[in-house]
All heavy atoms as a GROMACS GRO file, in nm:
protein
  609
    1MET      N    1  -8.542  -1.393   2.855
    1MET     CA    2  -8.473  -1.303   2.762
    1MET      C    3  -8.376  -1.383   2.676
    1MET      O    4  -8.312  -1.475   2.724
    1MET     CB    5  -8.395  -1.197   2.841
    1MET     CG    6  -8.457  -1.060   2.832
    1MET     SD    7  -8.351  -0.927   2.891
    1MET     CE    8  -8.385  -0.932   3.065
    2PRO      N    9  -8.363  -1.343   2.550
    2PRO     CA   10  -8.270  -1.413   2.461
    2PRO      C   11  -8.124  -1.392   2.504
    2PRO      O   12  -8.088  -1.291   2.563
    2PRO     CB   13  -8.293  -1.348   2.325
    2PRO     CG   14  -8.419  -1.271   2.335
    2PRO     CD   15  -8.439  -1.242   2.480
    3LEU      N   16  -8.043  -1.490   2.471
    3LEU     CA   17  -7.900  -1.485   2.500
    3LEU      C   18  -7.827  -1.454   2.369
    3LEU      O   19  -7.849  -1.520   2.267
    3LEU     CB   20  -7.856  -1.621   2.555
    3LEU     CG   21  -7.719  -1.631   2.619
    3LEU    CD1   22  -7.707  -1.535   2.737
    3LEU    CD2   23  -7.694  -1.773   2.666
    4TYR      N   24  -7.743  -1.351   2.372
    4TYR     CA   25  -7.665  -1.311   2.256
    4TYR      C   26  -7.516  -1.324   2.287
    4TYR      O   27  -7.472  -1.292   2.397
    4TYR     CB   28  -7.695  -1.165   2.217
    4TYR     CG   29  -7.837  -1.144   2.173
    4TYR    CD1   30  -7.933  -1.097   2.263
    4TYR    CD2   31  -7.877  -1.169   2.043
    4TYR    CE1   32  -8.065  -1.078   2.223
    4TYR    CE2   33  -8.007  -1.150   2.002
    4TYR     CZ   34  -8.100  -1.104   2.093
    4TYR     OH   35  -8.230  -1.084   2.053
    5TYR      N   36  -7.442  -1.370   2.188
    5TYR     CA   37  -7.296  -1.386   2.202
    5TYR      C   38  -7.229  -1.283   2.112
    5TYR      O   39  -7.270  -1.260   1.999
    5TYR     CB   40  -7.254  -1.527   2.160
    5TYR     CG   41  -7.309  -1.631   2.254
    5TYR    CD1   42  -7.435  -1.685   2.234
    5TYR    CD2   43  -7.235  -1.673   2.363
    5TYR    CE1   44  -7.486  -1.779   2.322
    5TYR    CE2   45  -7.285  -1.768   2.452
    5TYR     CZ   46  -7.411  -1.820   2.430
    5TYR     OH   47  -7.462  -1.912   2.517
    6PHE      N   48  -7.123  -1.221   2.166
    6PHE     CA   49  -7.051  -1.116   2.095
    6PHE      C   50  -6.910  -1.166   2.063
    6PHE      O   51  -6.818  -1.153   2.142
    6PHE     CB   52  -7.044  -0.989   2.182
    6PHE     CG   53  -7.180  -0.931   2.212
    6PHE    CD1   54  -7.253  -0.976   2.320
    6PHE    CD2   55  -7.233  -0.834   2.130
    6PHE    CE1   56  -7.379  -0.923   2.348
    6PHE    CE2   57  -7.358  -0.780   2.156
    6PHE     CZ   58  -7.431  -0.825   2.266
    7HIS      N   59  -6.895  -1.228   1.945
    7HIS     CA   60  -6.766  -1.278   1.901
    7HIS      C   61  -6.692  -1.166   1.828
    7HIS      O   62  -6.754  -1.087   1.756
    7HIS     CB   63  -6.783  -1.397   1.806
    7HIS     CG   64  -6.871  -1.506   1.859
    7HIS    ND1   65  -6.855  -1.561   1.985
    7HIS    CD2   66  -6.975  -1.572   1.803
    7HIS    CE1   67  -6.945  -1.655   2.004
    7HIS    NE2   68  -7.020  -1.663   1.896
    8ILE      N   69  -6.561  -1.160   1.847
    8ILE     CA   70  -6.482  -1.054   1.784
    8ILE      C   71  -6.394  -1.116   1.677
    8ILE      O   72  -6.314  -1.206   1.704
    8ILE     CB   73  -6.396  -0.980   1.889
    8ILE    CG1   74  -6.488  -0.918   1.994
    8ILE    CG2   75  -6.309  -0.876   1.821
    8ILE    CD1   76  -6.415  -0.861   2.112
    9ARG      N   77  -6.413  -1.068   1.554
    9ARG     CA   78  -6.332  -1.116   1.441
    9ARG      C   79  -6.241  -1.003   1.394
    9ARG      O   80  -6.285  -0.894   1.362
    9ARG     CB   81  -6.420  -1.162   1.325
    9ARG     CG   82  -6.338  -1.217   1.209
    9ARG     CD   83  -6.422  -1.282   1.103
    9ARG     NE   84  -6.497  -1.396   1.150
    9ARG     CZ   85  -6.449  -1.520   1.167
    9ARG    NH1   86  -6.321  -1.543   1.144
    9ARG    NH2   87  -6.526  -1.618   1.208
   10ASN      N   88  -6.111  -1.034   1.396
   10ASN     CA   89  -6.009  -0.940   1.350
   10ASN      C   90  -5.926  -1.013   1.245
   10ASN      O   91  -5.838  -1.090   1.280
   10ASN     CB   92  -5.924  -0.890   1.467
   10ASN     CG   93  -5.828  -0.781   1.428
   10ASN    OD1   94  -5.854  -0.707   1.334
   10ASN    ND2   95  -5.718  -0.770   1.498
   11GLY      N   96  -5.957  -0.989   1.120
   11GLY     CA   97  -5.891  -1.064   1.013
   11GLY      C   98  -5.932  -1.210   1.022
   11GLY      O   99  -6.050  -1.242   1.027
   12SER      N  100  -5.833  -1.298   1.030
   12SER     CA  101  -5.863  -1.441   1.040
   12SER      C  102  -5.877  -1.488   1.186
   12SER      O  103  -5.910  -1.603   1.211
   12SER     CB  104  -5.756  -1.523   0.969
   12SER     OG  105  -5.630  -1.501   1.031
   13ASP      N  106  -5.850  -1.399   1.281
   13ASP     CA  107  -5.860  -1.433   1.423
   13ASP      C  108  -6.004  -1.415   1.471
   13ASP      O  109  -6.070  -1.317   1.437
   13ASP     CB  110  -5.769  -1.344   1.508
   13ASP     CG  111  -5.622  -1.366   1.478
   13ASP    OD1  112  -5.586  -1.477   1.436
   13ASP    OD2  113  -5.544  -1.271   1.496
   14LEU      N  114  -6.050  -1.512   1.551
   14LEU     CA  115  -6.184  -1.506   1.608
   14LEU      C  116  -6.176  -1.532   1.757
   14LEU      O  117  -6.126  -1.636   1.800
   14LEU     CB  118  -6.277  -1.609   1.542
   14LEU     CG  119  -6.420  -1.613   1.597
   14LEU    CD1  120  -6.494  -1.482   1.567
   14LEU    CD2  121  -6.495  -1.732   1.540
   15GLU      N  122  -6.222  -1.437   1.835
   15GLU     CA  123  -6.230  -1.454   1.979
   15GLU      C  124  -6.378  -1.472   2.014
   15GLU      O  125  -6.459  -1.381   1.997
   15GLU     CB  126  -6.175  -1.331   2.051
   15GLU     CG  127  -6.173  -1.346   2.201
   15GLU     CD  128  -6.111  -1.226   2.270
   15GLU    OE1  129  -6.020  -1.164   2.214
   15GLU    OE2  130  -6.157  -1.196   2.382
   16GLN      N  131  -6.411  -1.593   2.061
   16GLN     CA  132  -6.551  -1.624   2.089
   16GLN      C  133  -6.590  -1.585   2.230
   16GLN      O  134  -6.512  -1.598   2.324
   16GLN     CB  135  -6.578  -1.772   2.066
   16GLN     CG  136  -6.566  -1.810   1.920
   16GLN     CD  137  -6.616  -1.950   1.893
   16GLN    OE1  138  -6.600  -2.039   1.975
   16GLN    NE2  139  -6.677  -1.969   1.778
   17ASP      N  140  -6.711  -1.536   2.242
   17ASP     CA  141  -6.771  -1.502   2.369
   17ASP      C  142  -6.828  -1.630   2.429
   17ASP      O  143  -6.924  -1.685   2.376
   17ASP     CB  144  -6.882  -1.398   2.345
   17ASP     CG  145  -6.961  -1.364   2.469
   17ASP    OD1  146  -6.931  -1.416   2.578
   17ASP    OD2  147  -7.055  -1.283   2.456
   18PRO      N  148  -6.770  -1.681   2.538
   18PRO     CA  149  -6.816  -1.809   2.593
   18PRO      C  150  -6.943  -1.799   2.678
   18PRO      O  151  -7.010  -1.900   2.699
   18PRO     CB  152  -6.698  -1.855   2.678
   18PRO     CG  153  -6.633  -1.728   2.721
   18PRO     CD  154  -6.654  -1.631   2.608
   19GLU      N  155  -6.975  -1.680   2.726
   19GLU     CA  156  -7.086  -1.665   2.820
   19GLU      C  157  -7.211  -1.604   2.759
   19GLU      O  158  -7.323  -1.641   2.795
   19GLU     CB  159  -7.042  -1.581   2.940
   19GLU     CG  160  -6.931  -1.647   3.018
   19GLU     CD  161  -6.882  -1.560   3.133
   19GLU    OE1  162  -6.954  -1.465   3.171
   19GLU    OE2  163  -6.773  -1.588   3.183
   20GLY      N  164  -7.196  -1.508   2.673
   20GLY     CA  165  -7.312  -1.439   2.618
   20GLY      C  166  -7.371  -1.341   2.716
   20GLY      O  167  -7.330  -1.331   2.830
   21SER      N  168  -7.471  -1.268   2.668
   21SER     CA  169  -7.541  -1.168   2.749
   21SER      C  170  -7.690  -1.178   2.721
   21SER      O  171  -7.731  -1.188   2.605
   21SER     CB  172  -7.494  -1.027   2.714
   21SER     OG  173  -7.357  -1.012   2.740
   22GLU      N  174  -7.769  -1.172   2.827
   22GLU     CA  175  -7.914  -1.170   2.811
   22GLU      C  176  -7.957  -1.027   2.783
   22GLU      O  177  -7.929  -0.936   2.860
   22GLU     CB  178  -7.983  -1.222   2.937
   22GLU     CG  179  -7.972  -1.370   2.954
   22GLU     CD  180  -8.053  -1.422   3.072
   22GLU    OE1  181  -8.106  -1.341   3.152
   22GLU    OE2  182  -8.064  -1.544   3.084
   23LEU      N  183  -8.023  -1.010   2.670
   23LEU     CA  184  -8.072  -0.878   2.631
   23LEU      C  185  -8.212  -0.895   2.573
   23LEU      O  186  -8.245  -1.002   2.521
   23LEU     CB  187  -7.979  -0.815   2.527
   23LEU     CG  188  -7.838  -0.783   2.579
   23LEU    CD1  189  -7.741  -0.761   2.466
   23LEU    CD2  190  -7.842  -0.662   2.671
   24PRO      N  191  -8.294  -0.790   2.579
   24PRO     CA  192  -8.434  -0.804   2.538
   24PRO      C  193  -8.455  -0.833   2.390
   24PRO      O  194  -8.551  -0.901   2.353
   24PRO     CB  195  -8.499  -0.671   2.578
   24PRO     CG  196  -8.391  -0.580   2.618
   24PRO     CD  197  -8.267  -0.660   2.639
   25ASN      N  198  -8.366  -0.780   2.303
   25ASN     CA  199  -8.387  -0.800   2.159
   25ASN      C  200  -8.258  -0.770   2.082
   25ASN      O  201  -8.158  -0.726   2.141
   25ASN     CB  202  -8.502  -0.712   2.109
   25ASN     CG  203  -8.483  -0.566   2.145
   25ASN    OD1  204  -8.374  -0.511   2.131
   25ASN    ND2  205  -8.589  -0.501   2.194
   26LEU      N  206  -8.263  -0.791   1.952
   26LEU     CA  207  -8.145  -0.771   1.868
   26LEU      C  208  -8.103  -0.623   1.862
   26LEU      O  209  -7.985  -0.593   1.854
   26LEU     CB  210  -8.169  -0.826   1.727
   26LEU     CG  211  -8.051  -0.830   1.633
   26LEU    CD1  212  -7.933  -0.906   1.692
   26LEU    CD2  213  -8.091  -0.888   1.498
   27ASP      N  214  -8.199  -0.532   1.869
   27ASP     CA  215  -8.164  -0.390   1.872
   27ASP      C  216  -8.079  -0.357   1.994
   27ASP      O  217  -7.983  -0.281   1.986
   27ASP     CB  218  -8.289  -0.302   1.871
   27ASP     CG  219  -8.357  -0.299   1.735
   27ASP    OD1  220  -8.290  -0.328   1.633
   27ASP    OD2  221  -8.478  -0.268   1.731
   28SER      N  222  -8.115  -0.414   2.109
   28SER     CA  223  -8.037  -0.394   2.231
   28SER      C  224  -7.899  -0.456   2.218
   28SER      O  225  -7.799  -0.399   2.264
   28SER     CB  226  -8.108  -0.454   2.352
   28SER     OG  227  -8.230  -0.389   2.375
   29ALA      N  228  -7.891  -0.571   2.153
   29ALA     CA  229  -7.761  -0.636   2.131
   29ALA      C  230  -7.675  -0.551   2.039
   29ALA      O  231  -7.554  -0.537   2.061
   29ALA     CB  232  -7.783  -0.775   2.072
   30HIS      N  233  -7.735  -0.491   1.937
   30HIS     CA  234  -7.662  -0.404   1.846
   30HIS      C  235  -7.606  -0.283   1.920
   30HIS      O  236  -7.488  -0.247   1.905
   30HIS     CB  237  -7.753  -0.360   1.731
   30HIS     CG  238  -7.687  -0.269   1.633
   30HIS    ND1  239  -7.728  -0.140   1.613
   30HIS    CD2  240  -7.581  -0.288   1.550
   30HIS    CE1  241  -7.652  -0.083   1.521
   30HIS    NE2  242  -7.562  -0.171   1.482
   31ALA      N  243  -7.688  -0.221   2.004
   31ALA     CA  244  -7.643  -0.106   2.082
   31ALA      C  245  -7.528  -0.145   2.176
   31ALA      O  246  -7.430  -0.071   2.189
   31ALA     CB  247  -7.760  -0.048   2.162
   32GLU      N  248  -7.538  -0.261   2.237
   32GLU     CA  249  -7.431  -0.309   2.326
   32GLU      C  250  -7.303  -0.335   2.248
   32GLU      O  251  -7.193  -0.302   2.293
   32GLU     CB  252  -7.477  -0.436   2.398
   32GLU     CG  253  -7.376  -0.493   2.494
   32GLU     CD  254  -7.350  -0.406   2.616
   32GLU    OE1  255  -7.434  -0.319   2.648
   32GLU    OE2  256  -7.245  -0.425   2.680
   33ALA      N  257  -7.315  -0.392   2.128
   33ALA     CA  258  -7.198  -0.418   2.045
   33ALA      C  259  -7.127  -0.289   2.006
   33ALA      O  260  -7.003  -0.284   2.003
   33ALA     CB  261  -7.239  -0.496   1.920
   34LEU      N  262  -7.202  -0.184   1.979
   34LEU     CA  263  -7.140  -0.055   1.946
   34LEU      C  264  -7.061  -0.001   2.064
   34LEU      O  265  -6.950   0.051   2.048
   34LEU     CB  266  -7.248   0.047   1.905
   34LEU     CG  267  -7.312   0.022   1.769
   34LEU    CD1  268  -7.431   0.115   1.749
   34LEU    CD2  269  -7.211   0.037   1.656
   35ILE      N  270  -7.114  -0.014   2.184
   35ILE     CA  271  -7.044   0.030   2.305
   35ILE      C  272  -6.915  -0.049   2.323
   35ILE      O  273  -6.808   0.007   2.347
   35ILE     CB  274  -7.135   0.017   2.429
   35ILE    CG1  275  -7.250   0.118   2.420
   35ILE    CG2  276  -7.055   0.036   2.558
   35ILE    CD1  277  -7.361   0.093   2.521
   36VAL      N  278  -6.925  -0.180   2.310
   36VAL     CA  279  -6.809  -0.267   2.326
   36VAL      C  280  -6.703  -0.235   2.221
   36VAL      O  281  -6.584  -0.225   2.252
   36VAL     CB  282  -6.851  -0.416   2.319
   36VAL    CG1  283  -6.729  -0.508   2.309
   36VAL    CG2  284  -6.936  -0.453   2.439
   37ALA      N  285  -6.745  -0.216   2.097
   37ALA     CA  286  -6.651  -0.185   1.989
   37ALA      C  287  -6.576  -0.055   2.016
   37ALA      O  288  -6.455  -0.048   1.998
   37ALA     CB  289  -6.724  -0.178   1.855
   38ARG      N  290  -6.647   0.046   2.062
   38ARG     CA  291  -6.582   0.174   2.091
   38ARG      C  292  -6.481   0.159   2.204
   38ARG      O  293  -6.370   0.213   2.198
   38ARG     CB  294  -6.685   0.280   2.126
   38ARG     CG  295  -6.759   0.330   2.005
   38ARG     CD  296  -6.866   0.430   2.035
   38ARG     NE  297  -6.813   0.547   2.104
   38ARG     CZ  298  -6.890   0.633   2.170
   38ARG    NH1  299  -7.019   0.616   2.176
   38ARG    NH2  300  -6.836   0.738   2.229
   39GLU      N  301  -6.517   0.084   2.308
   39GLU     CA  302  -6.426   0.065   2.421
   39GLU      C  303  -6.302  -0.014   2.379
   39GLU      O  304  -6.190   0.022   2.413
   39GLU     CB  305  -6.498  -0.006   2.535
   39GLU     CG  306  -6.602   0.080   2.604
   39GLU     CD  307  -6.685   0.004   2.707
   39GLU    OE1  308  -6.668  -0.119   2.720
   39GLU    OE2  309  -6.767   0.069   2.772
   40LEU      N  310  -6.323  -0.121   2.305
   40LEU     CA  311  -6.211  -0.207   2.265
   40LEU      C  312  -6.120  -0.138   2.164
   40LEU      O  313  -5.998  -0.153   2.170
   40LEU     CB  314  -6.262  -0.339   2.208
   40LEU     CG  315  -6.325  -0.435   2.309
   40LEU    CD1  316  -6.379  -0.558   2.238
   40LEU    CD2  317  -6.226  -0.473   2.417
   41ALA      N  318  -6.178  -0.063   2.073
   41ALA     CA  319  -6.096   0.007   1.973
   41ALA      C  320  -6.001   0.106   2.040
   41ALA      O  321  -5.888   0.123   1.995
   41ALA     CB  322  -6.185   0.079   1.872
   42GLY      N  323  -6.046   0.167   2.148
   42GLY     CA  324  -5.960   0.260   2.219
   42GLY      C  325  -5.856   0.192   2.305
   42GLY      O  326  -5.750   0.248   2.334
   43ALA      N  327  -5.882   0.068   2.345
   43ALA     CA  328  -5.793  -0.002   2.438
   43ALA      C  329  -5.696  -0.098   2.370
   43ALA      O  330  -5.589  -0.126   2.424
   43ALA     CB  331  -5.876  -0.079   2.540
   44ILE      N  332  -5.731  -0.149   2.254
   44ILE     CA  333  -5.649  -0.251   2.187
   44ILE      C  334  -5.612  -0.202   2.047
   44ILE      O  335  -5.697  -0.202   1.957
   44ILE     CB  336  -5.724  -0.386   2.182
   44ILE    CG1  337  -5.761  -0.430   2.323
   44ILE    CG2  338  -5.639  -0.491   2.111
   44ILE    CD1  339  -5.848  -0.551   2.330
   45PRO      N  340  -5.488  -0.161   2.028
   45PRO     CA  341  -5.447  -0.103   1.898
   45PRO      C  342  -5.466  -0.197   1.780
   45PRO      O  343  -5.486  -0.150   1.668
   45PRO     CB  344  -5.299  -0.071   1.918
   45PRO     CG  345  -5.277  -0.069   2.065
   45PRO     CD  346  -5.380  -0.158   2.125
   46GLU      N  347  -5.462  -0.328   1.801
   46GLU     CA  348  -5.477  -0.423   1.690
   46GLU      C  349  -5.618  -0.422   1.634
   46GLU      O  350  -5.641  -0.465   1.521
   46GLU     CB  351  -5.444  -0.567   1.734
   46GLU     CG  352  -5.300  -0.588   1.773
   46GLU     CD  353  -5.269  -0.542   1.915
   46GLU    OE1  354  -5.359  -0.543   2.002
   46GLU    OE2  355  -5.155  -0.503   1.941
   47PHE      N  356  -5.714  -0.376   1.715
   47PHE     CA  357  -5.852  -0.370   1.667
   47PHE      C  358  -5.869  -0.238   1.592
   47PHE      O  359  -5.844  -0.132   1.645
   47PHE     CB  360  -5.951  -0.377   1.783
   47PHE     CG  361  -5.957  -0.512   1.850
   47PHE    CD1  362  -6.022  -0.527   1.970
   47PHE    CD2  363  -5.899  -0.624   1.794
   47PHE    CE1  364  -6.030  -0.650   2.034
   47PHE    CE2  365  -5.905  -0.747   1.856
   47PHE     CZ  366  -5.972  -0.761   1.976
   48ASN      N  367  -5.912  -0.250   1.466
   48ASN     CA  368  -5.925  -0.132   1.382
   48ASN      C  369  -6.057  -0.137   1.307
   48ASN      O  370  -6.144  -0.217   1.342
   48ASN     CB  371  -5.805  -0.122   1.286
   48ASN     CG  372  -5.790  -0.248   1.204
   48ASN    OD1  373  -5.888  -0.305   1.157
   48ASN    ND2  374  -5.667  -0.294   1.187
   49ASN      N  375  -6.072  -0.056   1.207
   49ASN     CA  376  -6.198  -0.050   1.133
   49ASN      C  377  -6.232  -0.178   1.059
   49ASN      O  378  -6.346  -0.195   1.016
   49ASN     CB  379  -6.198   0.068   1.036
   49ASN     CG  380  -6.211   0.200   1.108
   49ASN    OD1  381  -6.254   0.205   1.223
   49ASN    ND2  382  -6.175   0.307   1.041
   50ASP      N  383  -6.136  -0.269   1.044
   50ASP     CA  384  -6.164  -0.398   0.979
   50ASP      C  385  -6.215  -0.502   1.078
   50ASP      O  386  -6.259  -0.609   1.038
   50ASP     CB  387  -6.038  -0.452   0.910
   50ASP     CG  388  -5.995  -0.362   0.794
   50ASP    OD1  389  -6.082  -0.299   0.732
   50ASP    OD2  390  -5.874  -0.355   0.768
   51THR      N  391  -6.208  -0.472   1.206
   51THR     CA  392  -6.254  -0.564   1.310
   51THR      C  393  -6.405  -0.556   1.319
   51THR      O  394  -6.464  -0.449   1.303
   51THR     CB  395  -6.191  -0.526   1.446
   51THR    OG1  396  -6.049  -0.523   1.431
   51THR    CG2  397  -6.227  -0.626   1.554
   52VAL      N  398  -6.469  -0.671   1.342
   52VAL     CA  399  -6.616  -0.674   1.354
   52VAL      C  400  -6.656  -0.756   1.477
   52VAL      O  401  -6.584  -0.846   1.520
   52VAL     CB  402  -6.686  -0.733   1.229
   52VAL    CG1  403  -6.660  -0.651   1.106
   52VAL    CG2  404  -6.647  -0.877   1.207
   53ILE      N  405  -6.772  -0.721   1.529
   53ILE     CA  406  -6.835  -0.803   1.632
   53ILE      C  407  -6.945  -0.883   1.563
   53ILE      O  408  -7.030  -0.825   1.493
   53ILE     CB  409  -6.893  -0.719   1.746
   53ILE    CG1  410  -6.780  -0.649   1.821
   53ILE    CG2  411  -6.976  -0.806   1.841
   53ILE    CD1  412  -6.824  -0.560   1.935
   54GLU      N  413  -6.938  -1.013   1.578
   54GLU     CA  414  -7.041  -1.101   1.524
   54GLU      C  415  -7.139  -1.130   1.637
   54GLU      O  416  -7.102  -1.192   1.737
   54GLU     CB  417  -6.981  -1.232   1.475
   54GLU     CG  418  -6.880  -1.214   1.363
   54GLU     CD  419  -6.815  -1.345   1.320
   54GLU    OE1  420  -6.833  -1.448   1.390
   54GLU    OE2  421  -6.747  -1.345   1.217
   55ILE      N  422  -7.262  -1.087   1.623
   55ILE     CA  423  -7.364  -1.117   1.723
   55ILE      C  424  -7.431  -1.247   1.682
   55ILE      O  425  -7.485  -1.259   1.572
   55ILE     CB  426  -7.469  -1.004   1.733
   55ILE    CG1  427  -7.402  -0.871   1.768
   55ILE    CG2  428  -7.576  -1.040   1.835
   55ILE    CD1  429  -7.496  -0.752   1.770
   56ALA      N  430  -7.424  -1.346   1.772
   56ALA     CA  431  -7.478  -1.478   1.743
   56ALA      C  432  -7.585  -1.515   1.846
   56ALA      O  433  -7.584  -1.466   1.959
   56ALA     CB  434  -7.366  -1.582   1.745
   57ASP      N  435  -7.676  -1.603   1.806
   57ASP     CA  436  -7.775  -1.653   1.899
   57ASP      C  437  -7.722  -1.777   1.971
   57ASP      O  438  -7.608  -1.820   1.947
   57ASP     CB  439  -7.909  -1.680   1.829
   57ASP     CG  440  -7.903  -1.793   1.727
   57ASP    OD1  441  -7.804  -1.870   1.722
   57ASP    OD2  442  -8.000  -1.804   1.649
   58MET      N  443  -7.803  -1.836   2.056
   58MET     CA  444  -7.758  -1.950   2.137
   58MET      C  445  -7.730  -2.075   2.053
   58MET      O  446  -7.663  -2.167   2.098
   58MET     CB  447  -7.857  -1.982   2.248
   58MET     CG  448  -7.994  -2.018   2.201
   58MET     SD  449  -8.109  -2.035   2.338
   58MET     CE  450  -8.095  -2.208   2.371
   59ASN      N  451  -7.777  -2.077   1.928
   59ASN     CA  452  -7.749  -2.189   1.838
   59ASN      C  453  -7.624  -2.166   1.754
   59ASN      O  454  -7.588  -2.250   1.672
   59ASN     CB  455  -7.869  -2.214   1.747
   59ASN     CG  456  -7.991  -2.254   1.824
   59ASN    OD1  457  -7.984  -2.336   1.916
   59ASN    ND2  458  -8.105  -2.195   1.792
   60GLY      N  459  -7.560  -2.050   1.772
   60GLY     CA  460  -7.440  -2.019   1.696
   60GLY      C  461  -7.465  -1.948   1.566
   60GLY      O  462  -7.371  -1.915   1.493
   61LYS      N  463  -7.591  -1.920   1.535
   61LYS     CA  464  -7.624  -1.852   1.410
   61LYS      C  465  -7.587  -1.703   1.423
   61LYS      O  466  -7.626  -1.636   1.518
   61LYS     CB  467  -7.773  -1.864   1.380
   61LYS     CG  468  -7.815  -1.793   1.254
   61LYS     CD  469  -7.963  -1.806   1.229
   61LYS     CE  470  -8.000  -1.728   1.104
   61LYS     NZ  471  -8.144  -1.727   1.084
   62ILE      N  472  -7.511  -1.654   1.325
   62ILE     CA  473  -7.473  -1.513   1.324
   62ILE      C  474  -7.596  -1.432   1.281
   62ILE      O  475  -7.650  -1.452   1.172
   62ILE     CB  476  -7.355  -1.486   1.227
   62ILE    CG1  477  -7.233  -1.572   1.264
   62ILE    CG2  478  -7.321  -1.338   1.224
   62ILE    CD1  479  -7.177  -1.546   1.401
   63LEU      N  480  -7.636  -1.341   1.369
   63LEU     CA  481  -7.755  -1.260   1.343
   63LEU      C  482  -7.722  -1.123   1.285
   63LEU      O  483  -7.800  -1.067   1.209
   63LEU     CB  484  -7.833  -1.239   1.474
   63LEU     CG  485  -7.875  -1.366   1.548
   63LEU    CD1  486  -7.937  -1.330   1.681
   63LEU    CD2  487  -7.972  -1.447   1.462
   64LEU      N  488  -7.605  -1.072   1.322
   64LEU     CA  489  -7.569  -0.936   1.281
   64LEU      C  490  -7.419  -0.918   1.291
   64LEU      O  491  -7.356  -0.969   1.384
   64LEU     CB  492  -7.639  -0.836   1.374
   64LEU     CG  493  -7.634  -0.688   1.340
   64LEU    CD1  494  -7.704  -0.658   1.207
   64LEU    CD2  495  -7.702  -0.608   1.451
   65LEU      N  496  -7.361  -0.845   1.196
   65LEU     CA  497  -7.221  -0.806   1.201
   65LEU      C  498  -7.214  -0.657   1.232
   65LEU      O  499  -7.281  -0.577   1.166
   65LEU     CB  500  -7.152  -0.833   1.067
   65LEU     CG  501  -7.148  -0.978   1.020
   65LEU    CD1  502  -7.085  -0.986   0.882
   65LEU    CD2  503  -7.072  -1.064   1.118
   66VAL      N  504  -7.133  -0.622   1.330
   66VAL     CA  505  -7.118  -0.482   1.370
   66VAL      C  506  -6.972  -0.443   1.352
   66VAL      O  507  -6.887  -0.478   1.434
   66VAL     CB  508  -7.164  -0.460   1.516
   66VAL    CG1  509  -7.148  -0.314   1.554
   66VAL    CG2  510  -7.307  -0.508   1.536
   67PRO      N  511  -6.940  -0.373   1.243
   67PRO     CA  512  -6.802  -0.330   1.219
   67PRO      C  513  -6.759  -0.224   1.320
   67PRO      O  514  -6.838  -0.138   1.359
   67PRO     CB  515  -6.805  -0.271   1.079
   67PRO     CG  516  -6.937  -0.306   1.021
   67PRO     CD  517  -7.028  -0.335   1.134
   68PHE      N  518  -6.634  -0.231   1.361
   68PHE     CA  519  -6.581  -0.128   1.451
   68PHE      C  520  -6.591   0.009   1.383
   68PHE      O  521  -6.604   0.111   1.451
   68PHE     CB  522  -6.436  -0.160   1.487
   68PHE     CG  523  -6.422  -0.253   1.604
   68PHE    CD1  524  -6.502  -0.364   1.619
   68PHE    CD2  525  -6.326  -0.229   1.701
   68PHE    CE1  526  -6.489  -0.450   1.726
   68PHE    CE2  527  -6.311  -0.315   1.810
   68PHE     CZ  528  -6.392  -0.425   1.823
   69SER      N  529  -6.585   0.012   1.251
   69SER     CA  530  -6.596   0.140   1.179
   69SER      C  531  -6.732   0.205   1.204
   69SER      O  532  -6.742   0.328   1.209
   69SER     CB  533  -6.574   0.120   1.028
   69SER     OG  534  -6.670   0.029   0.976
   70GLU      N  535  -6.836   0.126   1.224
   70GLU     CA  536  -6.968   0.181   1.255
   70GLU      C  537  -6.965   0.250   1.391
   70GLU      O  538  -7.021   0.359   1.409
   70GLU     CB  539  -7.074   0.070   1.254
   70GLU     CG  540  -7.214   0.119   1.283
   70GLU     CD  541  -7.317   0.006   1.284
   70GLU    OE1  542  -7.286  -0.106   1.240
   70GLU    OE2  543  -7.428   0.032   1.331
   71ALA      N  544  -6.899   0.190   1.487
   71ALA     CA  545  -6.887   0.249   1.620
   71ALA      C  546  -6.804   0.376   1.615
   71ALA      O  547  -6.835   0.474   1.683
   71ALA     CB  548  -6.826   0.149   1.718
   72ALA      N  549  -6.700   0.377   1.533
   72ALA     CA  550  -6.614   0.496   1.521
   72ALA      C  551  -6.692   0.612   1.461
   72ALA      O  552  -6.682   0.725   1.505
   72ALA     CB  553  -6.492   0.464   1.436
   73LYS      N  554  -6.776   0.584   1.358
   73LYS     CA  555  -6.858   0.688   1.297
   73LYS      C  556  -6.957   0.744   1.398
   73LYS      O  557  -6.977   0.864   1.407
   73LYS     CB  558  -6.933   0.634   1.176
   73LYS     CG  559  -6.846   0.607   1.057
   73LYS     CD  560  -6.926   0.547   0.945
   73LYS     CE  561  -6.836   0.495   0.836
   73LYS     NZ  562  -6.909   0.420   0.734
   74LEU      N  563  -7.019   0.656   1.474
   74LEU     CA  564  -7.115   0.699   1.575
   74LEU      C  565  -7.046   0.786   1.680
   74LEU      O  566  -7.099   0.888   1.721
   74LEU     CB  567  -7.181   0.577   1.642
   74LEU     CG  568  -7.284   0.607   1.750
   74LEU    CD1  569  -7.402   0.683   1.691
   74LEU    CD2  570  -7.330   0.478   1.814
   75GLY      N  571  -6.928   0.744   1.722
   75GLY     CA  572  -6.853   0.820   1.821
   75GLY      C  573  -6.818   0.959   1.772
   75GLY      O  574  -6.827   1.056   1.846
   76SER      N  575  -6.781   0.972   1.646
   76SER     CA  576  -6.745   1.104   1.593
   76SER      C  577  -6.867   1.193   1.578
   76SER      O  578  -6.859   1.314   1.595
   76SER     CB  579  -6.670   1.091   1.460
   76SER     OG  580  -6.753   1.036   1.361
   77VAL      N  581  -6.984   1.136   1.551
   77VAL     CA  582  -7.107   1.214   1.542
   77VAL      C  583  -7.145   1.264   1.681
   77VAL      O  584  -7.183   1.380   1.698
   77VAL     CB  585  -7.221   1.129   1.481
   77VAL    CG1  586  -7.355   1.198   1.498
   77VAL    CG2  587  -7.193   1.100   1.336
   78GLU      N  588  -7.134   1.178   1.782
   78GLU     CA  589  -7.170   1.217   1.918
   78GLU      C  590  -7.076   1.325   1.972
   78GLU      O  591  -7.116   1.411   2.047
   78GLU     CB  592  -7.167   1.095   2.011
   78GLU     CG  593  -7.280   1.000   1.988
   78GLU     CD  594  -7.274   0.876   2.075
   78GLU    OE1  595  -7.174   0.860   2.149
   78GLU    OE2  596  -7.367   0.795   2.069
   79GLN      N  597  -6.948   1.319   1.933
   79GLN     CA  598  -6.851   1.417   1.981
   79GLN      C  599  -6.863   1.549   1.908
   79GLN      O  600  -6.823   1.652   1.958
   79GLN     CB  601  -6.708   1.362   1.965
   79GLN     CG  602  -6.683   1.245   2.057
   79GLN     CD  603  -6.548   1.180   2.028
   79GLN    OE1  604  -6.469   1.228   1.948
   79GLN    NE2  605  -6.522   1.069   2.094
   80GLY      N  606  -6.916   1.546   1.783
   80GLY     CA  607  -6.923   1.665   1.698
   80GLY      C  608  -7.032   1.753   1.738
   80GLY      O  609  -7.046   1.853   1.787
   0.00000   0.00000   0.00000
């Protein structure tokens, strides 16, 4: 299974994921990033709609950006 890294960028700050997660594909990584973004946005006030999760492959290539705002929109649709 591919290894995906979930780095968190908040403005100029970057917190890198040192371990990564094995997931079957990029769609699964995207779904996981949305879950993580929703959890972190609720727990860490500094993380807001400008914060993004950068999904990277094992070579460090950024494959997808997942804005926390996307997770917030999804959360409001699920609650509505």
